[in-house]
N, C-alpha and C positions, 0 to 999 in steps of 0.2 A: 499467466506465469504465477506460481504460488509465492507468497510472501514468507521470507525466512523467519524462523522462530526468534523471539527476542533473545538477547544474549544470556540472560539468566537461565534460560531453559536449554539453549543450545550448549553443546559440549564446550566446557571451559578448557583453555590450553592446559596441557600437562607441563608442569614446571619441575625440573629436576632440582633437589636441594643444592644450594650453592656450595656447601661443603663437599658433596658428592662430585660436583664438577671440578672443584679445586683438587680433589684427591686424584681424579683421573689424569689431570695434567701433572700432578706431583710425582706420579709413578712412571709418566711417559719417558720411554728411552728413545734415543735417535735411531734411525733405521740402520745405520752401520753397526749397531750393537750386536746384530745377528752374526757378525764375524768374529766376535770376541773368542778368545781361546782360554780365558780365565776370568773369574768373577770381577777382579779389579777393573777390567776393561769395559765393564757395563755400568760402572758406578758414576753415571753422568746425569741421572734424574735429580730433580729438586730434593727428593727425600735423602739423597747421598750427600748433597752439598749445603743445604740450607742449615741454619743453626738447629741443633738437636732439640732444643726447647720448643721451636716452632713446628718441627716435624711431629713431635709427640702431641702438641696441642691440636693440630689438624687431625692426626690420627684418632685422638680421644673424642673429638667432635664428630667424626665420621662413624666411629664404632659405638657411640653413646646408645644407640637403640639395640645393640647386642648382635646385629647381623655381622657376620664375617665379611671382610673385604679383602681384595687383593692387596697383599703387602708382604715384604720380606720377613723371613723367619726371625732375623735380629730385632725388627721393629716390634714384633709381637712379644718377644722375650724382654725387650727393654721396657715396654709398656706395662708388662706384668711385674716388673721389678726384679727379674731373674737374671738380667744382663746388666752390667754396669754402664756401658756406653755403646754407641753405634761403632766406634772404633774397635771395641773388643769383638763385635760380630764380624767386622771386616778382617780382623786378625785371624779369626777361626777359618774363614773362607780362604784366606790367603795361604795359611799353613797347609790346608788340604790341597790347595792348588800346587804348592811347592812339592808336596809329597807325590801327588798323583801324576803331575805333568812330566816327572822324570821316569815314570814307569811305562813300559810298553803296553799298549792296548786301552789306555784310559783316555777318553775324549770328553772335553767340556762342551756342554750344550747350554748356550746362553738364552734360548727362546723358551723358557718356562712360561708359566702364566704371567699376566701383566703384574708387575710389582715384585715378582719373585727374583731370587738370585741366581737362577740357572742350576744345573745339576751335572754330575759326571756319569758317564756310561763306560762299562768294561766291554768293549766291542767284540773280543774273542768269545764271550759267553752267548752271543747271539748267533744262531745257526750252528755250524760246526756239528760235532758228534752228538752234542746234546739236542740239537734241533729246536732250541728255544727261539721264539720270535722277538721277545723283548729282552734286552741285555740286562745284566746286573746293573742297578742304578744306585748311586750314592747321592743323597740330597741332604741339605741342612734342614733342621727342624727346630721348632720351639716346643715340641712334644715332651722333650726331657732335657736335662742339663748336660748331656753329653754332645748335644747339638748336631748329632750325625745319625741318619737313618740309611739302611741299605735295604733296597728291594731286590730279592734274588732273581736271577734270570728266570723267565717263565714264558708260557704260551697262552695259557687261559686266563683264569681269574687272577687279578692282582694279588699277590701274597701279602701277608702282614709284614709291615717293615720290621727289620731287625735293628733294635736300638744299639748303637755303638757308643762306648764310654770315651768319647773325645778322640783327640788325635792319637794318643798312646793306644787306645783300644783299636783304632783303625790300623794302626802300624801292626799291631800284634795279630790281627785277624785278616790282613790283606791276602795272605796265602790262601786262606779258606775261601775268600770271595772270588779270588782269581782262578781257583781250581775248576770252576765250572766252565767248560768250554764245549 
């Protein structure tokens, strides 16, 4: 029977940085979040409830190496100093939900990537006369200060997002986005 290598030569255990483990717990949502019909219904993770300063502190520690991590758009904007508070980000999401939930064809999809806020799909743009396989999709973004991007309905390569100038811009362009069926 061969003698195992000394511990210094054998593979050392791979340890995950503690901040990374804390972050994965911080963004974890309960299983029933998949049933949410608007963003407010999935705001039950630690990042949604903990003191904002603690959330920003952990986010800063986890992103210190420059690697992107799963996180909601509002937290990225808050950390960049472009959004005043987490509550302002929630308000943006809630106003979009108030507008779209009253319009036929829009459905909220809560199961975006871990840590994300979900997105909205315009279901009539999928299939139908246009034949698109992916519906028009509206998502929040920290990419610009309008906080809203729209991905047009498509079947092939994902198109470039259309930057929308906030809720007023969305209201004024909804007819254009809903015209694709």
